[in-house]
C-alpha positions as CSV (number, residue, x, y, z in Angstrom):
1,X,0.0,0.0,0.1
2,X,1.3,3.4,-0.8
3,X,2.3,5.5,2.1
4,X,3.7,9.1,2.0
5,X,4.8,10.3,5.4
6,X,4.4,14.0,5.9
7,X,4.2,14.3,9.7
8,X,7.9,14.5,10.7
9,X,7.1,17.2,13.3
10,X,5.1,14.6,15.2
11,X,7.9,12.0,15.0
12,X,10.5,10.8,12.6
13,X,11.6,7.4,11.2
14,X,14.3,5.9,13.4
15,X,17.6,6.1,11.2
16,X,19.3,2.6,10.5
17,X,22.7,3.9,12.1
18,X,20.7,4.9,15.2
19,X,19.2,1.4,15.5
20,X,22.7,-0.1,14.9
21,X,24.2,2.1,17.6
22,X,21.4,0.9,20.1
23,X,21.6,-2.8,19.6
24,X,24.8,-3.5,21.5
25,X,23.3,-1.9,24.7
26,X,20.2,-4.0,24.4
27,X,22.2,-7.3,24.2
28,X,25.9,-7.9,25.1
29,X,26.6,-4.4,26.6
30,X,23.8,-4.5,29.0
31,X,25.6,-3.3,32.2
32,X,24.4,-0.7,34.6
33,X,26.4,2.6,34.2
34,X,26.7,2.8,37.9
35,X,28.4,-0.6,38.4
36,X,32.2,-0.6,38.9
37,X,33.0,-3.7,36.9
38,X,34.0,-3.5,33.2
39,X,30.5,-4.3,31.8
40,X,29.1,-1.2,33.8
41,X,32.1,1.0,32.8
42,X,31.6,0.4,29.1
43,X,27.9,1.6,29.6
44,X,29.2,4.6,31.5
45,X,31.6,5.4,28.8
46,X,28.9,5.4,26.2
47,X,26.7,7.8,28.4
48,X,29.8,10.3,28.8
49,X,30.5,10.0,25.1
50,X,27.2,10.9,24.1
51,X,27.1,14.0,26.4
52,X,30.4,15.1,24.7
53,X,28.8,14.8,21.2
54,X,25.6,16.6,22.2
55,X,27.6,19.4,24.0
56,X,29.8,19.9,21.0
57,X,26.7,20.1,18.8
58,X,25.3,23.2,20.7
59,X,28.6,24.7,21.9
60,X,28.2,23.5,25.5
61,X,30.3,21.4,28.0
62,X,29.8,17.8,28.7
63,X,28.8,18.6,32.3
64,X,26.0,20.9,31.2
65,X,24.0,18.0,29.5
66,X,21.4,16.1,31.4
67,X,19.5,13.2,29.9
68,X,15.6,13.2,30.2
69,X,12.9,11.0,28.8
70,X,12.2,13.6,26.2
71,X,11.3,17.4,25.6
72,X,8.1,17.3,27.8
73,X,10.2,16.2,30.8
74,X,12.9,18.7,30.0
75,X,10.5,21.6,29.8
76,X,8.8,20.6,33.1
77,X,12.2,20.3,34.8
78,X,13.5,23.7,33.6
79,X,10.4,25.6,34.5
80,X,9.7,24.1,37.8
81,X,13.2,24.0,39.0
82,X,13.9,27.5,37.9
83,X,10.8,28.8,39.8
84,X,11.8,26.9,42.9
85,X,15.5,28.1,42.7
86,X,14.6,31.7,42.1
87,X,11.7,32.0,44.5
88,X,13.6,34.4,46.7
89,X,14.0,36.8,43.9
90,X,10.6,36.8,42.5
91,X,7.8,34.6,41.0
92,X,7.2,36.2,37.6
93,X,7.7,34.2,34.4
94,X,7.4,35.4,30.8
95,X,6.3,33.0,28.0
96,X,4.2,33.2,24.8
97,X,0.8,32.2,23.8
98,X,2.1,29.7,21.1
99,X,4.3,27.5,23.3
100,X,4.1,23.7,23.4
101,X,1.6,22.4,26.1
102,X,4.6,21.0,27.9
103,X,5.5,24.7,28.7
104,X,2.0,26.1,28.9
105,X,0.6,23.4,31.1
106,X,3.6,23.7,33.4
107,X,3.0,27.5,33.7
108,X,-0.7,26.8,34.6
109,X,0.7,24.5,37.4
110,X,3.2,27.1,38.6
111,X,0.4,29.7,38.6
112,X,-1.4,27.6,41.1
113,X,1.7,27.4,43.1
114,X,1.9,31.2,43.3
115,X,3.8,32.3,40.3
116,X,2.6,35.1,37.9
117,X,2.7,34.3,34.1
118,X,2.8,36.9,31.4
119,X,1.9,35.4,28.0
120,X,3.4,37.4,25.2
121,X,1.3,37.9,22.0
122,X,2.8,37.1,18.6
123,X,2.1,38.7,15.2
124,X,0.3,37.3,12.3
125,X,3.4,35.2,11.3
126,X,4.0,33.9,14.9
127,X,6.9,36.2,15.8
128,X,7.3,37.7,19.3
129,X,7.6,41.5,19.5
130,X,10.8,42.2,21.1
131,X,9.4,45.6,22.4
132,X,6.6,43.9,24.1
133,X,9.1,41.4,25.8
134,X,11.1,44.3,27.1
135,X,8.0,46.0,28.5
136,X,6.8,42.9,30.2
137,X,10.0,42.6,32.3
138,X,9.6,43.4,35.9
139,X,12.0,43.5,39.0
140,X,10.6,40.2,40.1
141,X,10.9,38.5,36.6
142,X,12.9,35.3,37.1
143,X,12.5,33.4,33.9
144,X,11.9,33.9,30.1
145,X,10.8,30.6,28.3
146,X,10.3,31.0,24.6
147,X,10.5,28.3,22.0
148,X,13.1,28.3,19.4
149,X,10.7,27.3,16.7
150,X,7.1,26.6,16.7
151,X,5.9,22.9,16.4
152,X,2.8,23.7,14.3
153,X,3.7,26.7,12.0
154,X,7.5,26.3,12.0
155,X,8.3,30.0,12.7
156,X,11.7,30.6,14.1
157,X,11.8,33.1,16.9
158,X,14.5,35.9,17.2
159,X,16.3,33.9,19.9
160,X,19.5,35.8,20.0
161,X,17.8,39.2,20.8
162,X,15.6,37.3,23.4
163,X,18.7,35.8,25.0
164,X,20.6,39.0,25.0
165,X,17.6,40.9,26.7
166,X,17.5,38.2,29.3
167,X,21.2,38.3,29.9
168,X,21.3,42.2,30.3
169,X,18.4,41.9,32.8
170,X,19.9,39.0,34.8
171,X,17.0,36.7,33.9
172,X,17.3,33.0,33.2
173,X,16.4,32.2,29.5
174,X,15.1,28.7,28.6
175,X,14.0,27.7,25.1
176,X,12.1,24.7,24.0
177,X,14.2,23.6,21.0
178,X,12.6,20.3,20.4
179,X,11.5,21.2,16.7
180,X,14.8,23.2,16.1
181,X,17.6,21.0,17.4
182,X,19.0,18.9,14.6
183,X,17.2,20.9,11.9
184,X,19.0,24.3,12.2
185,X,22.3,25.5,13.8
186,X,22.3,26.3,17.6
187,X,25.0,27.7,19.7
188,X,24.1,28.3,23.4
189,X,26.8,30.7,24.0
190,X,26.2,32.9,21.0
191,X,22.6,33.0,21.6
192,X,22.8,33.6,25.4
193,X,20.7,30.4,26.2
194,X,20.7,29.2,29.9
195,X,18.5,26.1,29.5
196,X,17.5,24.2,26.4
197,X,15.2,21.3,25.9
198,X,15.6,18.7,23.1
199,X,14.2,15.4,22.1
200,X,15.6,12.4,20.1
201,X,12.6,11.3,18.1
202,X,12.2,14.6,16.2
203,X,15.6,13.9,14.5
204,X,15.5,10.4,13.4
205,X,16.5,9.2,17.0
206,X,14.7,6.9,19.4
207,X,11.6,7.8,21.4
208,X,11.8,8.1,25.2
209,X,15.1,10.0,25.3
210,X,15.9,13.8,25.2
211,X,18.1,16.2,27.1
212,X,18.1,19.4,29.1
213,X,21.0,21.8,28.8
214,X,21.7,23.8,32.0
215,X,24.5,26.3,31.9
216,X,27.2,25.8,34.4
217,X,26.6,27.9,37.6
218,X,22.9,27.8,37.4
219,X,21.9,25.9,40.6
220,X,18.6,24.1,39.8
221,X,17.1,21.5,42.0
222,X,16.9,17.8,41.2
223,X,14.1,16.5,39.0
224,X,14.0,13.0,40.6
225,X,15.2,12.0,43.9
226,X,17.0,8.7,44.4
227,X,20.4,7.7,43.3
228,X,23.4,9.9,42.4
229,X,22.9,9.6,38.6
230,X,23.2,12.7,36.4
231,X,25.2,14.5,39.2
232,X,22.4,14.1,41.8
233,X,20.0,15.9,39.6
234,X,17.9,13.1,37.9
235,X,17.9,9.7,39.8
236,X,17.4,6.5,38.1
237,X,19.4,4.1,36.0
238,X,20.3,5.7,32.6
239,X,18.5,4.7,29.4
240,X,21.9,3.6,27.8
241,X,20.4,2.2,24.5
242,X,18.3,5.4,24.1
243,X,21.3,7.6,25.0
244,X,23.4,5.7,22.4
245,X,20.8,6.2,19.9
246,X,20.4,9.9,20.6
247,X,24.2,10.3,20.1
248,X,24.0,8.6,16.7
249,X,21.1,10.7,15.6
250,X,22.9,13.9,16.8
251,X,26.1,12.8,14.9
252,X,24.1,12.2,11.7
253,X,22.1,15.5,12.0
254,X,25.3,17.6,12.5
255,X,27.1,16.1,9.5
256,X,24.3,16.6,6.9
257,X,22.5,19.5,8.3
258,X,23.3,22.1,5.7
259,X,22.6,19.8,2.8
260,X,19.3,18.4,4.4
261,X,18.0,21.9,5.2
262,X,18.6,23.1,1.7
263,X,16.9,20.0,0.1
264,X,13.9,20.3,2.5
265,X,13.6,24.1,2.0
266,X,13.4,23.6,-1.6
267,X,10.7,20.9,-1.4
268,X,8.8,23.1,1.2
269,X,8.7,26.1,-1.1
270,X,7.6,24.0,-4.0
271,X,4.8,22.6,-2.0
272,X,3.8,26.0,-0.8
273,X,3.8,27.4,-4.3
274,X,1.7,24.6,-5.8
275,X,-0.9,24.9,-3.0
276,X,-1.1,28.7,-3.2
277,X,-1.5,28.6,-7.1
278,X,-3.8,25.7,-7.3
279,X,-6.1,25.7,-4.3
280,X,-8.5,28.6,-3.7
281,X,-9.4,29.9,-0.2
282,X,-6.1,29.0,1.5
283,X,-3.9,30.8,3.9
284,X,-0.2,30.0,4.8
285,X,0.4,29.9,8.5
286,X,3.7,30.9,9.9
287,X,6.5,33.2,8.5
288,X,7.4,32.8,5.0
289,X,11.1,32.8,5.4
290,X,11.9,32.6,9.1
291,X,10.6,29.1,9.0
292,X,11.9,25.5,9.6
293,X,13.2,23.8,6.5
294,X,10.5,21.1,6.4
295,X,7.3,22.9,7.9
296,X,4.3,23.7,5.8
297,X,1.0,24.8,7.5
298,X,-2.1,25.9,5.7
299,X,-5.7,26.8,6.6
300,X,-8.3,25.9,4.2
301,X,-11.7,27.6,4.3
302,X,-15.0,25.7,4.0
303,X,-13.5,22.3,5.0
304,X,-12.7,20.7,8.5
305,X,-9.3,19.7,9.2
306,X,-10.3,16.3,10.7
307,X,-12.2,15.4,7.5
308,X,-9.2,16.3,5.4
309,X,-7.0,14.2,7.6
310,X,-9.2,11.2,7.3
311,X,-9.6,11.4,3.6
312,X,-5.8,12.0,3.1
313,X,-5.2,8.9,5.1
314,X,-7.4,6.9,2.8
315,X,-5.1,8.1,-0.1
316,X,-2.1,6.8,1.9
317,X,-0.8,10.2,3.0
318,X,0.1,10.9,6.6
319,X,-0.5,14.6,7.7
320,X,-1.7,16.3,10.8
321,X,-4.0,19.2,11.8
322,X,-1.4,20.6,14.5
323,X,0.5,19.3,17.3
324,X,0.6,15.5,17.8
325,X,0.2,16.0,21.5
326,X,-3.3,17.6,20.9
327,X,-4.7,15.1,18.4
328,X,-8.3,14.1,19.1
329,X,-8.8,17.6,20.8
330,X,-12.0,19.2,19.4
331,X,-10.8,22.8,20.2
332,X,-9.0,24.6,17.3
333,X,-5.3,25.1,17.7
334,X,-4.2,27.7,20.3
335,X,-1.3,28.5,18.1
336,X,-3.5,29.6,15.1
337,X,-5.9,31.4,17.2
338,X,-2.9,33.3,18.7
339,X,-2.1,34.4,15.0
340,X,-5.5,35.9,14.8
341,X,-7.3,33.3,12.7
342,X,-11.1,32.9,13.3
343,X,-12.1,29.5,14.7
344,X,-13.4,28.2,11.4
345,X,-10.0,29.2,9.8
346,X,-8.1,27.3,12.6
347,X,-10.4,24.3,12.3
348,X,-9.4,23.9,8.6
349,X,-5.7,23.7,9.2
350,X,-3.3,21.1,7.7
351,X,0.4,20.6,8.7
352,X,2.7,18.8,6.4
353,X,6.2,18.4,7.7
354,X,8.9,16.9,5.4
355,X,12.1,14.9,5.7
356,X,15.0,14.3,3.4
357,X,13.4,11.1,2.2
358,X,10.3,12.9,0.6
359,X,10.3,13.5,-3.2
360,X,8.8,16.1,-5.6
361,X,6.7,13.1,-6.9
362,X,5.3,12.5,-3.5
363,X,4.3,16.2,-3.1
364,X,2.7,16.3,-6.5
365,X,0.5,13.3,-5.6
366,X,-0.2,15.1,-2.3
367,X,-1.3,18.2,-3.9
368,X,-3.4,16.5,-6.5
369,X,-5.1,14.4,-3.6
370,X,-5.6,17.6,-1.6
371,X,-7.3,19.4,-4.5
372,X,-9.7,16.6,-5.0
373,X,-10.5,16.1,-1.4
374,X,-11.1,19.8,-0.8
375,X,-13.4,20.1,-3.8
376,X,-15.5,17.1,-2.5
377,X,-15.6,18.6,0.9
378,X,-16.5,22.1,-0.3
379,X,-19.1,20.8,-2.5
380,X,-20.9,19.3,0.4
C-alpha cells in the first residue's frame, strides 16, 4: 500500500545507524552505568561520550548536558526547578501564547503554586514582539521561556535578541528547541541560552530520550530524587540504549544539516507554491522565510481539518492538523488562534512536515489528492 509520510514534526523514522548504535546496549553491553566492573564501565563510557557529542553540537560543555525522557520532561524540569530556585528573587515568568503544552501546562501548574505568568502575544506570522518582551520585564521576573521554533507553524523566533535581553536583565532564559535541534544550527553561547530542551525522536532518533542543557553555575534542584545519577539531579538508571541512539542521531544530523536543510527548504517552497497557485481559499500559516526547512502549514476555508486528515489517510498520506500532543482535541489550535485566525479558519488547518526522504513526486501526488479532497468537501 502507498504510504507518504508528511508528519515529521510529530515523530521521525528512526535512522538505520541509530538502531545499529542502540543494539549492543540491548544485548551484550547491558551493564548498569553505575556498576564498577567493566560491563558497567563500558555503559558509563557510552553515556559520557554521548554527552560530549551533544555538548559539541550546541557549543556547550559535557557537564551541562542532562538526559531526560524527552522534551516534555526537560521543559517541566527547567520551568519548575527555575521557579523553585529563584523564589527568593521573584515569582514572575514570561512566555508566549504559542508554546507547546509542555510549557503552557507547566506554567498553569506554577500559577497555582503562586507564580505570575505573562503570555506574550505574537504577530500574524507567529513572531514575538521584542518591544513587548522588554515592556513585560519586571524587577521580580525570574525566567523567560520562549520556544526556538514553533511545532505547528514552523516560525523561528528571534532567539539571539531574546537571549541578549534576558542576559542584560539578569533573567534566566529557557528555550524549547525540540523542533529546532538537529534541523538548524544552535550555539547556546552565541544565543545567550541558559537552558535548552531537546528530544531524540524529532531528528531520526529513538523515542523516550532527550536532554536538558543547563548552563554551568545555574543551581537548579533535582528533577527526581533517589540515586546519584546525572550528578544528583535526575535519579534512576540511565537509558543507555536510548542515549547511544540519541548520540548517533545527533552525529548524523550535524554531518548533513546544511545539505538536508537546503533540500527540505526547496521541497517546502515547491509545495507552498503549488498549494497557493492551485487551491483557492487557503492561507499559509507561519512566517514565509523565518521558518523551519520542512514545515508547511495551511488553513483551508470551507473544510474541516479532521475530515481532510481522514480522507488524506485513505489516499495513503500521513499529515496532521496541528501538534501530535493535541490530536483528538475538538478545540481549534491555540497557536493559530494566537495568530489572529478565526475559529473556522483554525479548524481547517493542515500541517505537512517533510524529511529528506520525501520526493517531488510525492508532493505532486499530495497536492493532487488535496485538491480532489477539498473540492469534494467544499461541494458538500
